[in-house]
C-alpha positions as a printed Julia matrix, in Angstrom:
383×3 Matrix{Float64}:
   3.52   16.01  -21.29
   3.12   13.24  -18.72
   0.32   13.27  -16.16
   2.72   13.93  -13.29
   4.19   17.02  -14.97
   0.69   18.15  -15.9
  -0.58   17.97  -12.33
   2.56   19.59  -10.91
   2.17   22.51  -13.31
  -1.43   22.97  -12.17
  -0.27   23.35   -8.54
  -3.45   21.71   -7.28
  -4.32   22.25   -3.63
  -5.32   19.25   -1.53
  -8.99   19.48   -2.4
  -8.09   19.8    -6.07
  -6.02   16.6    -5.86
  -8.87   14.84   -4.03
 -11.46   15.91   -6.63
  -9.22   14.73   -9.46
  -8.6    11.39   -7.73
 -12.34   10.82   -7.43
 -12.81   11.74  -11.08
 -10.26    9.15  -12.18
 -11.84    6.48   -9.97
 -15.14    7.19  -11.72
 -13.48    6.76  -15.13
 -11.85    3.47  -14.06
 -15.2     2.2   -12.76
 -16.98    3.07  -16.01
 -14.26    1.52  -18.21
 -14.4    -1.63  -16.11
 -18.16   -2.03  -16.56
 -19.44    0.18  -13.73
 -17.79   -1.9   -11.02
 -17.44   -0.69   -7.44
 -13.94    0.48   -6.54
 -12.12    0.32   -3.23
  -8.62    1.72   -2.71
  -6.34    0.36    0.01
  -3.01    2.12   -0.3
   0.01    2.97    1.84
   2.89    5.36    1.25
   5.85    3.05    0.68
   8.29    5.85    1.54
   7.12    6.17    5.14
   7.75    4.07    8.28
   7.23    0.35    7.67
   5.6    -0.34   11.04
   2.82    2.12   10.18
   2.28    1.32    6.5
   2.21   -2.49    6.76
  -1.01   -4.51    6.57
  -2.24   -4.76   10.15
  -5.31   -5.38   12.27
  -6.26   -1.68   12.48
  -6.91   -1.68    8.7
  -9.96   -3.93    8.96
 -12.33   -1.3    10.36
 -11.72    1.38    7.67
 -11.87   -1.24    4.91
 -15.15   -2.58    6.29
 -16.45    0.98    6.65
 -15.65    1.88    3.04
 -17.18   -1.36    1.76
 -20.42   -0.48    3.58
 -20.74    2.53    1.24
 -20.83    0.3    -1.85
 -23.84   -1.48   -3.34
 -22.64   -3.0    -6.62
 -22.22   -6.65   -7.55
 -18.59   -6.57   -8.71
 -15.59   -4.75   -7.28
 -12.04   -3.77   -8.14
  -9.52   -3.33   -5.33
  -6.69   -0.92   -6.1
  -3.87   -1.89   -3.77
  -0.47   -0.42   -2.91
   1.3    -2.06    0.04
   4.68   -3.36    1.25
   2.94   -6.34    2.87
   2.4    -7.22    6.52
   0.18   -9.66    8.4
  -0.94  -12.74    6.48
  -3.79  -13.23    8.94
  -5.12   -9.72    8.26
  -4.69  -10.31    4.52
  -6.94  -13.35    4.94
  -9.56  -11.25    6.73
  -9.45   -8.55    4.01
 -10.0   -11.17    1.31
 -12.91  -12.61    3.3
 -14.52   -9.14    3.56
 -14.3    -8.74   -0.22
 -15.49  -12.18   -1.26
 -18.28  -12.35    1.31
 -19.78   -9.26   -0.33
 -18.87   -9.85   -4.0
 -18.82  -12.85   -6.35
 -16.33  -11.11   -8.66
 -13.26   -9.33   -7.29
 -10.61   -7.73   -9.49
  -7.23   -6.67   -8.07
  -5.57   -3.66   -9.73
  -1.88   -3.15   -8.94
  -0.58    0.13  -10.39
   2.61    0.03   -8.29
   3.67   -2.5    -5.65
   1.76   -5.16   -3.74
   4.5    -7.08   -1.97
   4.49  -10.05    0.42
   1.03  -10.19    2.07
  -0.12   -7.83   -0.7
   0.8   -10.58   -3.15
  -1.29  -13.0    -1.1
  -4.27  -10.64   -1.49
  -3.58  -10.31   -5.22
  -3.74  -14.08   -5.67
  -7.34  -14.01   -4.35
  -8.57  -11.96   -7.3
 -10.81  -13.41   -9.98
  -8.8   -11.05  -12.19
  -5.39   -9.47  -11.62
  -4.58   -6.28  -13.53
  -0.99   -5.04  -13.82
   0.97   -2.57  -15.92
   4.54   -1.74  -16.83
   5.64   -0.55  -13.35
   3.48   -3.0   -11.37
   5.17   -5.58   -9.16
   4.29   -8.33   -6.72
   6.85   -9.91   -4.43
   7.91  -13.22   -2.89
   5.49  -14.38   -0.24
   6.97  -14.36    3.22
   5.28  -14.27    6.59
   6.26  -11.37    8.84
   6.65  -12.05   12.55
   7.03   -9.81   15.6
   9.75  -10.74   18.06
  11.13   -8.62   20.93
   9.3    -5.6    19.5
  10.78   -5.98   16.01
   9.17   -7.05   12.74
  11.13   -9.57   10.71
  10.88  -12.25    8.06
   9.96  -15.78    9.12
  12.03  -17.1     6.22
  15.03  -14.99    7.26
  14.83  -16.38   10.81
  14.74  -19.99    9.67
  17.52  -19.45    7.11
  19.67  -17.78    9.76
  19.23  -20.72   12.1
  20.14  -23.13    9.27
  23.38  -21.23    8.63
  24.3   -21.33   12.33
  23.56  -25.07   12.43
  25.67  -25.72    9.32
  28.58  -23.7    10.71
  28.51  -25.77   13.89
  28.38  -29.01   11.87
  31.31  -27.89    9.69
  33.54  -26.54   12.48
  32.33  -28.39   15.57
  32.28  -25.05   17.4
  29.52  -22.6    18.29
  30.55  -19.01   17.6
  30.08  -17.1    20.88
  28.5   -14.22   18.96
  25.47  -16.45   18.28
  24.8   -17.27   21.94
  22.7   -14.14   22.79
  20.69  -14.67   19.6
  19.97  -18.33   20.31
  19.13  -17.65   23.96
  16.38  -15.28   22.83
  14.7   -17.77   20.5
  12.41  -20.44   21.88
  11.37  -23.67   20.09
   7.85  -22.24   20.02
   9.01  -19.2    18.05
  10.78  -21.43   15.53
   7.61  -23.47   15.13
   5.59  -20.25   14.7
   7.9   -19.18   11.87
   7.53  -22.56   10.13
   3.75  -22.5    10.57
   3.51  -18.93    9.27
   5.32  -19.84    6.06
   3.1   -22.86    5.54
   0.0   -20.78    6.26
   0.87  -18.25    3.54
   1.51  -20.94    0.94
  -1.75  -22.73    1.8
  -3.74  -19.49    1.47
  -2.4   -18.85   -2.01
  -3.14  -22.41   -3.12
  -6.67  -22.24   -1.77
  -7.49  -18.85   -3.28
  -6.07  -19.64   -6.7
  -8.33  -22.67   -6.91
 -11.39  -20.99   -5.42
 -11.18  -17.57   -7.1
  -8.51  -17.14   -9.79
  -9.25  -20.46  -11.46
 -13.0   -20.2   -10.89
 -13.74  -19.62  -14.57
 -10.79  -21.61  -15.95
 -12.82  -24.44  -17.39
 -11.17  -25.15  -20.74
  -7.49  -25.42  -21.73
  -6.56  -22.64  -24.18
  -4.53  -25.04  -26.35
  -6.4   -28.34  -26.79
  -9.79  -27.02  -25.56
 -10.11  -29.95  -23.16
 -12.01  -29.55  -19.91
  -9.88  -28.43  -16.95
 -10.22  -30.84  -14.03
 -10.14  -29.97  -10.33
  -6.95  -32.02  -10.04
  -5.3   -29.85  -12.68
  -6.38  -26.68  -10.89
  -4.92  -27.99   -7.63
  -1.64  -28.96   -9.28
  -1.28  -25.59  -11.01
  -2.14  -23.72   -7.79
   0.43  -25.74   -5.82
   3.15  -24.99   -8.4
   2.44  -21.25   -8.38
   2.26  -21.01   -4.58
   5.51  -22.95   -4.19
   7.25  -20.67   -6.7
   6.05  -17.49   -4.98
   7.33  -18.86   -1.66
  10.67  -20.05   -3.08
  13.14  -17.62   -1.52
  16.04  -19.68   -2.83
  14.9   -18.63   -6.31
  13.96  -14.98   -5.66
  16.97  -14.4    -3.33
  15.57  -11.3    -1.55
  12.24  -10.49    0.09
  12.07   -7.15   -1.75
  12.51   -8.7    -5.22
   9.97   -7.46   -7.78
   7.91  -10.09   -9.54
   6.74   -8.49  -12.77
   3.94   -9.26  -15.19
   6.27  -11.29  -17.42
   7.46  -13.41  -14.46
   3.87  -14.23  -13.54
   2.97  -15.17  -17.1
   5.98  -17.54  -17.15
   4.53  -19.1   -13.98
   1.24  -19.54  -15.93
  -0.67  -16.97  -13.9
  -3.08  -15.18  -16.21
  -2.65  -11.42  -15.85
  -4.58   -8.62  -17.57
  -2.08   -6.09  -18.93
  -4.05   -2.86  -18.61
  -1.47   -0.96  -20.69
  -3.03   -2.64  -23.74
  -6.2    -0.61  -23.07
  -5.13    3.03  -23.57
  -8.09    4.75  -21.82
  -7.9     2.38  -18.84
  -4.11    2.72  -18.62
  -4.42    6.5   -18.68
  -7.05    6.55  -15.91
  -5.15    4.1   -13.67
  -1.84    5.93  -14.07
  -3.46    9.3   -13.49
  -5.07    7.98  -10.31
  -1.76    6.47   -9.18
   0.06    9.76   -9.84
  -2.53   11.66   -7.79
  -2.25    9.06   -5.02
   1.51    9.65   -4.81
   0.89   13.41   -4.72
  -1.55   12.81   -1.85
   1.22   10.95   -0.05
   3.36   14.08   -0.46
   1.58   15.23    2.7
   1.78   13.52    6.1
  -0.9    11.03    5.05
   0.47    7.49    5.16
  -2.63    5.41    4.34
  -5.66    5.96    2.13
  -8.87    3.92    2.21
 -11.32    5.26   -0.35
 -14.16    4.74   -2.78
 -15.52    7.1    -5.43
 -17.59    8.95   -2.84
 -15.84    8.55    0.51
 -12.41    8.27    2.07
 -10.5     7.7     5.28
  -6.96    9.01    5.76
  -4.3     8.15    8.3
  -1.79   10.87    9.23
   1.71   10.97   10.69
   2.53   13.75   13.14
   5.28   15.94   11.62
   5.43   18.98   13.87
   2.09   20.35   12.68
  -0.66   20.75   15.31
  -3.46   18.2    15.02
  -6.55   20.44   14.76
 -10.14   19.32   15.1
 -11.3    19.33   11.44
 -14.76   20.61   12.4
 -13.87   23.42   14.8
 -10.46   24.54   13.53
 -10.44   28.22   12.48
  -6.68   28.52   12.12
  -3.47   26.56   12.56
  -0.29   27.93   14.12
   2.82   26.32   12.6
   6.23   26.25   14.29
   8.21   26.59   11.06
  11.95   25.8    10.81
  13.84   27.47    7.95
  15.59   24.87    5.79
  18.72   27.07    5.6
  19.33   28.84    8.93
  17.24   26.38   11.04
  15.67   29.28   12.95
  12.11   28.9    14.22
   9.25   31.25   13.33
   5.47   31.15   13.76
   3.13   31.08   10.76
  -0.65   31.39   11.07
  -2.8    29.58    8.5
  -6.38   30.86    8.59
  -9.12   28.4     7.69
 -11.97   30.88    8.18
 -12.23   34.61    7.45
 -11.71   37.5     9.88
  -9.18   35.68   12.06
  -6.91   38.15   13.92
  -3.2    37.55   13.49
  -1.81   36.22   16.77
   1.17   37.96   18.34
   4.52   36.85   16.92
   2.93   35.14   13.9
   3.32   35.77   10.18
   0.4    35.22    7.82
   0.53   32.09    5.66
   1.54   33.43    2.2
  -1.08   33.17   -0.53
   1.62   32.23   -3.09
   3.14   29.68   -0.65
   6.49   31.56   -0.68
   7.57   32.39    2.85
  10.65   34.58    3.4
  12.49   33.65    6.6
  12.64   36.76    8.85
  16.09   35.68   10.12
  18.05   34.97    6.91
  15.64   36.17    4.2
  15.71   32.75    2.48
  12.54   31.99    0.51
  10.85   28.73    1.56
   8.17   27.03   -0.52
   5.22   26.09    1.7
   3.13   24.39   -0.98
   3.6    20.91    0.53
   2.84   22.28    4.0
  -0.37   23.83    2.66
  -1.46   20.43    1.32
  -0.77   18.75    4.65
  -2.83   21.27    6.62
  -5.71   21.17    4.12
  -5.61   17.36    4.15
  -5.9    17.22    7.95
  -8.52   19.92    8.38
 -10.49   19.28    5.17
 -10.57   23.06    4.82
  -8.83   25.52    2.5
  -6.25   28.01    3.78
  -7.55   31.47    2.89
């Protein structure tokens, strides 16, 4: 039986999932030589504007790092990408504190996540791990978009005009909204990302690459720079990768001569990483959209999904406005977080077996996911 099926069968509550996550982080740390571990992960199935790498992530990352006292660290990362500038700040936080930083990618670390990955002294990937083409993300007129896509779109418009001698009127509103400064920003952003990767490969990834594996000759700084430039250019080559969402797998990176540790070759480590990743996805089955955590501490970010936002310290119960998935009728359910709470008028008690029968159509609704969400927000158990 796979780990996912195993955990589903156990029907762990939120605290049970949290305890098991911490246990697996401890196992990973031990197998990796008692290294510190920091997790920076986002739910890739939720809204992109919330889950992307952004400025607000720096404080919780810094906070979690302050809880750690080791000399080496592994960062477990799951992200769709985001701000290259924030990625640079995250890398600085890690390398200012540690001389040895490993990057573990159990799932996806795309775009700016790939930039962070290239700063690792070691990069660990498995069979479902993927990086992505590096592309700067810009904000324009309230929308997030690809710098490469903007420049490519302008090139196509320019070529069409050169070929036909006519400007399609449909392009006029688009061109009127783009200033020369914004075009320059897009070009600078792409160059910035490529330069970061080159710099970090030389400074961190190639730090201990001193001898060629084949002829055993000494590796020169010039050779490190040339290799770094080739890799950075390839990762930024959208003509080759075609789409921003393209997955760059372990084999692709090895073909680019990026040394990757395949953790699936170490059965105990593979088991611990995949168990942690499975539990992380189960955690994201709530309204949590970001997790920052170590073995002994964590910070969550929540999305509002029609559940009241109780004060975790003072909350004694939560009243849920529940909508039946079949008849769409509303009913009130009271989830008690402390004993001896009187049932409020018009409310039904939260069922101990998580099976709630709609009073309007008698359809049975499974509230197990809802239970996890409430327990995640309040850090208390529904009784």
